[in-house]
Residue frames as a rotation matrix with the C-alpha (Angstrom) as fourth column:
MET 1
-0.569 -0.769 -0.293 113.76
0.034 -0.378 0.925 102.13
-0.822 0.516 0.241 123.44
ARG 2
0.598 0.735 -0.320 112.11
-0.256 -0.204 -0.945 103.51
-0.760 0.647 0.066 120.29
VAL 3
-0.514 -0.707 0.486 113.19
0.229 0.434 0.872 101.89
-0.827 0.559 -0.061 117.08
GLN 4
0.389 0.597 -0.701 112.41
-0.628 -0.385 -0.677 102.82
-0.674 0.704 0.225 113.48
ILE 5
0.256 -0.232 0.939 112.57
0.567 0.822 0.049 100.32
-0.783 0.520 0.342 110.65
GLN 6
-0.154 -0.471 -0.868 114.83
-0.412 -0.768 0.490 101.92
-0.898 0.433 -0.076 108.04
ARG 7
-0.422 -0.073 -0.904 114.53
-0.901 0.142 0.409 99.39
0.098 0.987 -0.126 105.26
PHE 8
0.449 0.512 0.732 112.46
-0.378 0.851 -0.364 96.30
-0.810 -0.113 0.576 104.30
SER 9
-0.750 -0.655 0.097 114.12
-0.253 0.418 0.872 93.74
-0.612 0.630 -0.479 102.03
PRO 10
-0.056 0.803 -0.593 111.72
-0.966 -0.194 -0.172 93.60
-0.253 0.563 0.787 99.01
HIS 11
-0.216 -0.060 -0.975 112.74
-0.641 0.762 0.095 90.18
0.737 0.645 -0.203 97.75
GLN 12
-0.935 -0.199 -0.295 112.81
0.061 0.727 -0.684 88.38
0.351 -0.657 -0.667 101.13
ASN 13
-0.654 0.755 0.037 109.55
-0.323 -0.235 -0.917 89.88
-0.683 -0.612 0.398 102.41
ALA 14
-0.044 0.636 -0.770 107.87
-0.998 -0.067 0.002 89.27
-0.050 0.769 0.638 99.00
LYS 15
-0.601 -0.228 -0.766 108.96
-0.371 0.929 0.015 85.58
0.708 0.293 -0.643 99.05
VAL 16
-0.983 0.155 -0.096 107.54
0.158 0.462 -0.873 84.99
-0.091 -0.873 -0.479 102.49
PHE 17
-0.408 0.888 -0.214 104.21
-0.467 -0.404 -0.786 86.78
-0.784 -0.221 0.580 101.86
ALA 18
-0.200 0.332 -0.922 103.76
-0.952 0.155 0.262 85.22
0.230 0.930 0.285 98.45
VAL 19
-0.764 -0.086 -0.640 104.01
-0.038 0.995 -0.088 81.73
0.644 -0.043 -0.764 99.91
LEU 20
-0.865 0.484 -0.133 101.71
0.163 0.020 -0.986 82.71
-0.475 -0.875 -0.097 102.75
PHE 21
-0.314 0.765 -0.563 99.19
-0.799 -0.533 -0.279 84.11
-0.513 0.362 0.778 100.31
ALA 22
-0.386 0.069 -0.920 99.36
-0.723 0.597 0.347 81.00
0.573 0.799 -0.181 98.08
VAL 23
-0.875 0.002 -0.484 98.93
0.241 0.870 -0.431 78.57
0.420 -0.494 -0.761 100.99
SER 24
-0.758 0.623 -0.193 96.17
0.033 -0.259 -0.965 80.57
-0.652 -0.738 0.176 102.63
SER 25
-0.407 0.631 -0.660 94.26
-0.909 -0.347 0.229 80.82
-0.085 0.694 0.715 99.36
LEU 26
-0.750 0.079 -0.657 93.88
-0.143 0.950 0.278 77.05
0.646 0.303 -0.701 99.51
VAL 27
-0.887 0.436 -0.154 91.74
0.253 0.181 -0.950 77.48
-0.386 -0.882 -0.271 102.57
PHE 28
-0.170 0.849 -0.500 89.18
-0.487 -0.514 -0.706 79.20
-0.857 0.124 0.501 100.40
VAL 29
-0.330 0.003 -0.944 89.76
-0.942 0.058 0.330 77.64
0.056 0.998 -0.017 96.95
VAL 30
-0.955 -0.115 -0.272 89.53
-0.128 0.991 0.030 73.94
0.266 0.063 -0.962 97.90
PRO 31
-0.617 0.787 0.016 86.20
0.409 0.337 -0.848 74.11
-0.673 -0.517 -0.529 99.84
PHE 32
-0.112 0.583 -0.805 84.77
-0.621 -0.674 -0.401 76.52
-0.776 0.455 0.437 97.18
MET 33
-0.536 -0.195 -0.821 85.64
-0.819 0.357 0.450 74.10
0.206 0.914 -0.351 94.41
LEU 34
-0.981 0.174 -0.080 84.17
0.189 0.948 -0.255 71.13
0.031 -0.265 -0.964 96.32
VAL 35
-0.346 0.902 -0.257 80.91
0.175 -0.207 -0.962 72.98
-0.922 -0.378 -0.086 96.94
ALA 36
-0.079 0.277 -0.958 80.76
-0.849 -0.523 -0.081 74.15
-0.523 0.806 0.276 93.32
ALA 37
-0.813 -0.239 -0.530 81.46
-0.512 0.727 0.457 70.67
0.276 0.643 -0.714 92.01
ILE 38
-0.834 0.552 -0.006 78.67
0.456 0.684 -0.570 69.23
-0.310 -0.478 -0.822 94.21
ALA 39
-0.157 0.820 -0.551 76.17
0.094 -0.543 -0.834 71.98
-0.983 -0.183 0.009 93.42
ALA 40
-0.503 -0.076 -0.861 76.80
-0.757 -0.441 0.481 72.12
-0.417 0.894 0.164 89.69
PRO 41
0.692 0.719 -0.071 74.71
-0.644 0.569 -0.512 70.14
-0.328 0.400 0.856 87.24
LYS 42
0.521 -0.464 0.716 76.25
0.275 0.886 0.374 66.90
-0.808 0.002 0.589 86.04
ASP 43
0.088 -0.645 0.759 79.28
0.985 0.172 0.032 67.45
-0.151 0.744 0.651 83.73
GLN 44
0.436 0.068 0.898 79.23
0.426 -0.894 -0.139 71.21
0.793 0.443 -0.418 84.30
GLY 45
0.742 -0.193 -0.642 81.33
0.628 -0.133 0.766 71.57
-0.233 -0.972 0.023 87.43
PRO 46
0.818 -0.484 -0.311 84.12
-0.473 -0.874 0.115 74.15
-0.327 0.053 -0.943 87.77
PRO 47
0.647 -0.658 -0.385 87.34
-0.141 0.393 -0.908 73.47
0.750 0.642 0.162 85.94
MET 48
0.891 -0.287 -0.352 89.70
0.447 0.413 0.794 71.72
-0.082 -0.864 0.496 88.37
PHE 49
-0.012 -0.944 0.329 92.74
0.841 -0.187 -0.507 73.57
0.540 0.270 0.797 86.94
LEU 50
0.373 0.227 0.899 91.44
-0.132 -0.947 0.294 76.60
0.918 -0.229 -0.323 88.93
VAL 51
0.979 -0.027 -0.203 92.52
0.201 0.322 0.925 74.78
0.041 -0.946 0.320 92.08
LEU 52
0.142 -0.989 -0.036 96.07
0.942 0.124 0.311 75.25
-0.303 -0.078 0.950 90.90
LEU 53
-0.119 -0.212 0.970 95.60
0.713 -0.698 -0.065 78.58
0.691 0.684 0.234 89.09
PHE 54
0.775 0.478 0.414 94.27
0.095 -0.735 0.672 80.56
0.625 -0.481 -0.615 92.03
PRO 55
0.789 -0.546 -0.282 97.19
0.335 -0.003 0.942 79.81
-0.515 -0.838 0.180 94.42
VAL 56
-0.121 -0.867 0.484 99.66
0.978 -0.021 0.208 80.51
-0.170 0.498 0.850 91.65
MET 57
0.133 0.283 0.950 97.93
0.516 -0.838 0.178 83.85
0.846 0.466 -0.258 90.93
TYR 58
0.983 0.184 -0.011 97.95
0.087 -0.411 0.907 84.67
0.162 -0.893 -0.420 94.61
LEU 59
0.423 -0.897 -0.128 101.68
0.721 0.248 0.647 83.79
-0.548 -0.366 0.752 94.76
VAL 60
-0.265 -0.573 0.776 102.58
0.934 -0.352 0.059 85.99
0.239 0.740 0.629 91.75
PHE 61
0.290 0.463 0.838 100.37
0.258 -0.881 0.398 89.00
0.922 0.101 -0.374 92.66
GLY 62
0.963 0.007 -0.269 101.35
0.268 -0.102 0.958 88.69
-0.020 -0.995 -0.100 96.33
TYR 63
0.124 -0.991 -0.058 105.04
0.919 0.093 0.383 88.71
-0.374 -0.101 0.922 95.47
VAL 64
-0.284 -0.243 0.928 104.73
0.767 -0.638 0.068 91.70
0.575 0.731 0.367 93.18
SER 65
0.551 0.624 0.553 102.58
0.178 -0.736 0.653 93.78
0.815 -0.262 -0.517 95.50
VAL 66
0.889 -0.278 -0.364 104.71
0.381 0.008 0.924 93.12
-0.254 -0.961 0.113 98.57
ALA 67
-0.103 -0.974 0.201 107.97
0.970 -0.053 0.237 93.82
-0.221 0.219 0.950 96.65
VAL 68
-0.154 0.093 0.984 106.51
0.521 -0.838 0.161 97.10
0.839 0.537 0.081 95.32
GLY 69
0.843 0.526 0.114 105.22
0.141 -0.420 0.897 98.03
0.519 -0.740 -0.428 98.80
CYS 70
0.592 -0.696 -0.405 108.63
0.666 0.140 0.733 97.38
-0.453 -0.704 0.547 100.36
TRP 71
-0.319 -0.678 0.663 110.38
0.925 -0.374 0.063 99.35
0.205 0.634 0.746 97.60
LEU 72
0.207 0.511 0.834 107.93
0.292 -0.846 0.446 102.24
0.934 0.151 -0.325 98.08
TYR 73
0.947 0.103 -0.305 108.50
0.319 -0.167 0.933 102.17
0.045 -0.981 -0.191 101.87
ASN 74
0.151 -0.981 -0.121 112.29
0.904 0.087 0.419 102.29
-0.400 -0.172 0.900 101.34
VAL 75
-0.404 -0.257 0.878 111.97
0.703 -0.701 0.118 105.29
0.585 0.665 0.464 99.05
MET 76
0.374 0.665 0.646 109.50
0.119 -0.726 0.678 107.15
0.920 -0.177 -0.351 101.27
PHE 77
0.561 -0.186 -0.807 111.41
0.822 0.239 0.516 106.41
0.097 -0.953 0.287 104.49
LYS 78
-0.490 -0.869 0.070 113.90
0.864 -0.495 -0.090 109.20
0.113 0.017 0.993 103.68
HIS 79
-0.613 0.346 0.710 111.08
0.065 -0.874 0.481 111.75
0.787 0.341 0.514 103.41
ILE 80
0.212 0.840 0.500 108.55
-0.559 -0.316 0.767 110.83
0.802 -0.442 0.402 106.07
GLY 81
-0.382 -0.376 0.844 110.32
-0.918 0.256 -0.302 108.44
-0.102 -0.891 -0.443 108.47
GLY 82
-0.669 0.021 -0.743 109.58
-0.257 0.932 0.257 104.78
0.698 0.363 -0.618 109.12
ILE 83
0.515 0.772 -0.372 107.40
0.005 0.431 0.903 102.53
0.857 -0.467 0.218 111.11
GLU 84
-0.435 -0.644 0.629 108.18
-0.584 -0.329 -0.742 103.15
0.685 -0.690 -0.233 114.75
PHE 85
0.615 0.605 -0.506 107.80
0.055 0.607 0.793 100.80
0.786 -0.516 0.340 117.70
GLU 86
0.338 -0.485 0.807 109.04
-0.922 -0.340 0.182 100.49
0.186 -0.806 -0.562 121.22
HIS 87
0.432 -0.336 -0.837 111.44
0.010 0.930 -0.368 97.78
0.902 0.151 0.405 122.12
GLN 88
0.568 -0.266 0.779 112.47
-0.820 -0.268 0.506 96.68
0.074 -0.926 -0.370 125.57
ARG 89
-0.148 -0.720 -0.678 115.48
-0.487 0.650 -0.584 94.49
0.861 0.244 -0.447 126.07
SER 90
0.887 0.390 0.246 115.03
-0.417 0.452 0.789 91.66
0.197 -0.802 0.564 128.49
ASP 91
-0.198 -0.978 0.060 118.08
-0.845 0.139 -0.517 90.60
0.497 -0.154 -0.854 130.41
ALA 92
0.736 0.638 -0.229 117.20
-0.475 0.726 0.497 86.97
0.483 -0.257 0.837 131.01
């Protein structure tokens, strides 16, 4: 059975992706800050507030970009159709 997604919820999807972006940014930020702190000359390491700033920035920009993307999808669906996939029901 072919199914088309008619609408994405901007707020719900944006919340989920914003948290995923923020958490996944820690995978890069924490090791980068540790290496930068070790490699920097004494008393000139990176500011540690960046460890908090980057995930917050990812959260905010991730939320806004996904919300706008969902809104744009919802507007454009009426004109060009939606994402289409095949679904098969399993009768377990």
